GUDO-143465 format. One line per field, with one value per residue: residue number from 1; residue in three letters; x, y, z negated of N, C-alpha, C, CB in turn. Coordinates in steps of 0.2 Angstrom, whole numbers. Glycine has a CB too. Layout:
<atoms>
nr = c(NUM:...);
rest = c(ALA:...);
n_east = c(X:...);
n_north = c(Y:...);
n_up = c(Z:...);
ca_east = c(X:...);
ca_north = c(Y:...);
ca_up = c(Z:...);
c_east = c(X:...);
c_north = c(Y:...);
c_up = c(Z:...);
cb_east = c(X:...);
cb_north = c(Y:...);
cb_up = c(Z:...);
</atoms>
This chain:
<atoms>
nr = c(1:2:3:4:5:6:7:8:9:10:11:12:13:14:15:16:17:18:19:20:21:22:23:24:25:26:27:28:29:30:31:32:33:34:35:36:37:38:39:40:41:42:43:44:45:46:47:48:49:50:51:52:53:54:55:56:57:58:59:60:61:62:63:64:65:66:67:68:69:70:71:72:73:74:75:76:77:78:79:80:81:82:83:84:85:86:87:88:89:90:91:92:93:94:95:96:97:98:99:100:101:102:103:104:105:106:107:108:109:110:111:112:113:114:115:116);
rest = c(VAL:GLN:LEU:VAL:GLU:SER:GLY:GLY:GLY:LEU:VAL:GLN:PRO:GLY:GLY:SER:LEU:ARG:LEU:SER:CYS:ALA:ALA:SER:GLY:ILE:THR:SER:ARG:PHE:TYR:THR:MET:GLY:TRP:TYR:ARG:GLN:ALA:PRO:GLY:LYS:GLN:ARG:GLU:LEU:VAL:ALA:THR:ILE:THR:TRP:GLY:GLY:THR:ARG:ASN:TYR:ALA:ASP:SER:VAL:LEU:GLY:ARG:PHE:THR:ILE:SER:ARG:ASP:ASP:ALA:LYS:SER:THR:VAL:ASN:LEU:ARG:MET:ASN:SER:LEU:THR:PRO:GLU:ASP:THR:ALA:VAL:TYR:TYR:CYS:ASN:VAL:GLU:SER:VAL:PHE:GLY:GLY:ALA:PRO:SER:TRP:GLY:GLN:GLY:THR:GLN:VAL:THR:VAL:SER:SER);
n_east = c(23:8:-3:-17:-27:-38:-51:-52:-60:-73:-72:-75:-66:-55:-58:-56:-48:-45:-33:-30:-19:-17:-5:0:10:21:36:44:48:56:54:52:38:25:16:11:6:-3:-8:-20:-12:1:16:20:21:30:22:22:33:38:50:56:60:53:55:49:45:40:32:35:23:13:16:13:0:-3:-2:8:7:11:7:15:11:-1:3:0:-1:-5:-13:-16:-26:-28:-36:-38:-36:-41:-29:-24:-31:-30:-24:-20:-7:-1:15:28:44:58:71:82:83:78:63:51:34:18:2:-15:-21:-30:-44:-44:-53:-55:-66:-79);
n_north = c(80:82:78:82:77:83:85:75:64:59:61:65:60:72:81:92:93:99:96:97:100:100:105:102:106:110:119:128:135:127:115:102:100:89:78:62:47:32:19:5:-11:-6:3:16:32:47:62:77:89:103:114:123:135:136:129:118:101:89:74:66:61:70:82:99:97:96:107:112:120:130:137:144:152:147:134:124:113:112:104:106:99:96:91:77:60:42:35:43:39:35:33:48:55:66:73:78:84:87:98:96:83:67:57:57:64:58:59:53:49:52:48:48:47:44:43:39);
n_up = c(-125:-118:-105:-94:-81:-68:-56:-46:-35:-24:-6:11:26:32:23:9:-7:-24:-36:-53:-67:-84:-96:-112:-127:-121:-123:-116:-99:-92:-84:-72:-62:-56:-44:-42:-34:-34:-24:-22:-25:-21:-24:-36:-29:-25:-23:-23:-29:-40:-45:-60:-55:-44:-32:-20:-16:-5:0:15:21:17:20:25:23:10:-5:-18:-33:-48:-64:-76:-87:-90:-92:-81:-67:-50:-36:-20:-8:9:24:22:23:24:20:10:-1:-18:-35:-43:-52:-64:-68:-79:-81:-91:-88:-95:-98:-105:-108:-95:-94:-92:-85:-87:-75:-60:-50:-32:-18:-2:10:22);
ca_east = c(19:2:-6:-24:-28:-45:-52:-52:-67:-75:-72:-75:-60:-54:-60:-51:-49:-39:-32:-27:-16:-16:0:0:16:27:38:47:46:61:52:49:31:24:11:13:0:-3:-14:-20:-7:7:20:18:26:30:18:25:36:39:54:54:62:48:57:44:47:34:33:33:16:8:19:9:-7:-4:2:8:8:11:6:18:8:-6:5:-4:1:-11:-12:-22:-25:-32:-35:-37:-37:-41:-23:-23:-34:-25:-25:-15:-4:3:21:32:50:62:78:87:83:73:58:46:27:13:-6:-19:-22:-37:-45:-45:-56:-57:-70:-85);
ca_north = c(84:78:80:80:79:84:87:70:62:56:66:63:61:79:86:95:93:102:93:102:96:105:102:104:104:113:125:132:134:123:108:100:97:85:74:55:43:24:15:-2:-15:-2:6:23:36:54:66:83:92:110:115:129:140:137:125:113:95:85:68:67:60:75:89:103:96:97:112:111:126:130:143:143:155:142:127:120:112:111:101:108:93:97:86:71:54:36:33:47:36:33:37:53:56:72:72:83:81:93:99:95:76:64:53:61:63:56:60:46:48:54:44:51:42:47:38:41);
ca_up = c(-120:-116:-98:-93:-74:-66:-49:-42:-33:-17:-1:17:30:34:18:4:-14:-28:-42:-58:-73:-90:-100:-119:-130:-118:-126:-111:-92:-89:-82:-65:-63:-50:-43:-39:-33:-33:-21:-24:-22:-19:-30:-37:-25:-26:-18:-22:-35:-40:-51:-64:-51:-38:-26:-19:-12:-3:3:22:23:15:22:29:22:3:-7:-25:-37:-55:-68:-82:-92:-92:-92:-77:-60:-46:-30:-15:-3:14:30:19:26:20:17:4:-7:-23:-42:-43:-58:-65:-71:-81:-84:-93:-84:-100:-99:-109:-104:-92:-97:-87:-87:-87:-68:-58:-44:-26:-13:5:14:25);
c_east = c(13:-1:-13:-25:-36:-45:-53:-59:-67:-75:-72:-68:-60:-56:-55:-53:-43:-39:-28:-24:-14:-11:-1:7:22:29:42:45:51:59:51:43:29:18:14:6:2:-9:-14:-15:0:10:18:24:25:26:21:28:37:44:52:56:58:50:52:47:41:36:31:26:11:11:15:2:-8:0:2:10:8:10:9:15:2:-4:1:0:-5:-8:-17:-21:-30:-31:-34:-39:-38:-35:-21:-27:-30:-27:-19:-13:0:9:25:38:55:69:83:87:78:67:53:39:23:6:-9:-21:-29:-38:-47:-47:-58:-60:-77:-91);
c_north = c(79:82:77:82:80:86:81:68:59:61:62:64:68:84:88:93:97:99:98:97:101:101:106:102:106:119:130:131:129:116:108:97:94:81:67:52:35:21:8:-7:-12:1:13:27:43:57:73:85:99:111:122:135:141:133:119:107:91:79:69:66:65:82:92:102:98:103:112:118:125:137:142:147:151:135:122:119:110:108:102:103:95:91:79:65:48:34:37:44:33:36:42:55:62:70:78:81:87:93:97:87:74:61:58:59:62:57:53:45:50:51:49:46:46:42:41:37);
c_up = c(-118:-109:-97:-86:-73:-59:-44:-40:-26:-12:6:21:33:29:14:-3:-18:-35:-47:-64:-78:-94:-107:-122:-127:-121:-122:-104:-89:-88:-75:-66:-56:-50:-40:-38:-32:-30:-23:-21:-20:-25:-30:-33:-26:-20:-17:-29:-35:-46:-54:-60:-44:-32:-26:-15:-11:1:11:24:21:17:27:28:14:1:-15:-28:-44:-58:-75:-88:-95:-93:-88:-70:-56:-39:-25:-10:3:19:27:23:22:17:11:-2:-12:-30:-42:-50:-59:-69:-73:-84:-85:-89:-89:-102:-103:-104:-101:-95:-91:-90:-86:-80:-66:-51:-38:-21:-7:9:17:23);
cb_east = c(24:-4:-1:-29:-26:-48:-47:-49:-72:-81:-66:-80:-59:-59:-66:-50:-49:-41:-27:-32:-9:-22:7:-6:16:25:42:55:45:68:45:54:26:30:5:18:-3:-1:-13:-27:-10:5:28:19:24:37:11:20:42:33:61:58:69:47:64:38:53:30:28:38:14:7:26:10:-10:-2:-1:14:3:18:-2:25:5:-12:6:-11:7:-15:-10:-22:-27:-30:-30:-41:-31:-45:-17:-25:-39:-18:-24:-18:0:-1:25:28:54:63:79:86:90:69:55:45:25:14:-9:-25:-22:-38:-50:-40:-62:-50:-72:-85);
cb_north = c(85:78:78:83:73:90:91:63:68:51:71:65:56:79:83:102:85:110:87:107:92:107:103:103:97:114:123:131:140:123:107:96:103:81:77:51:45:21:16:-5:-19:3:5:25:34:57:67:89:88:114:116:129:139:144:122:116:91:89:62:62:53:75:88:101:89:91:119:106:132:127:145:146:162:143:124:123:107:117:93:115:86:104:88:71:52:31:34:54:31:34:31:59:50:77:67:88:77:92:106:98:74:69:48:60:69:49:65:47:41:62:39:56:37:50:32:41);
cb_up = c(-114:-121:-93:-98:-70:-71:-47:-45:-33:-17:-2:22:35:40:14:5:-17:-29:-41:-61:-71:-93:-97:-123:-131:-110:-132:-112:-89:-93:-86:-61:-65:-48:-39:-44:-27:-40:-13:-23:-16:-14:-28:-44:-18:-25:-20:-20:-38:-40:-48:-70:-48:-36:-27:-15:-16:2:1:27:19:7:25:36:23:-1:-5:-27:-34:-57:-68:-82:-89:-87:-99:-75:-61:-45:-30:-13:-6:18:35:12:31:23:23:5:-4:-22:-48:-40:-61:-69:-66:-86:-78:-101:-82:-107:-101:-113:-109:-84:-101:-85:-82:-91:-67:-57:-45:-24:-16:8:9:33);
</atoms>
């Protein structure tokens, strides 16, 4: 599985961004798809995940501001981010993991910078 993220950039506090991740090599819909982020000097952390059945899970820090969605027909997973704060500044990584196990796949990351 190969993942390619897009949509990062520079945004002012309070602004919005939409991240997209296109997956290739997926042969079924039985994957959990998600977004993680890593800020400078910090460990990578979960942002949001969505199962093949549509169950969503969010980090407390983004709950109510971020929305994850997926389109299995296009093998994409998206992250809509609203009310961004400087604390959201990080490299955001797309992640795909089969429900049948095996190593997860990661994208190369896309930078999100929230600054005035």
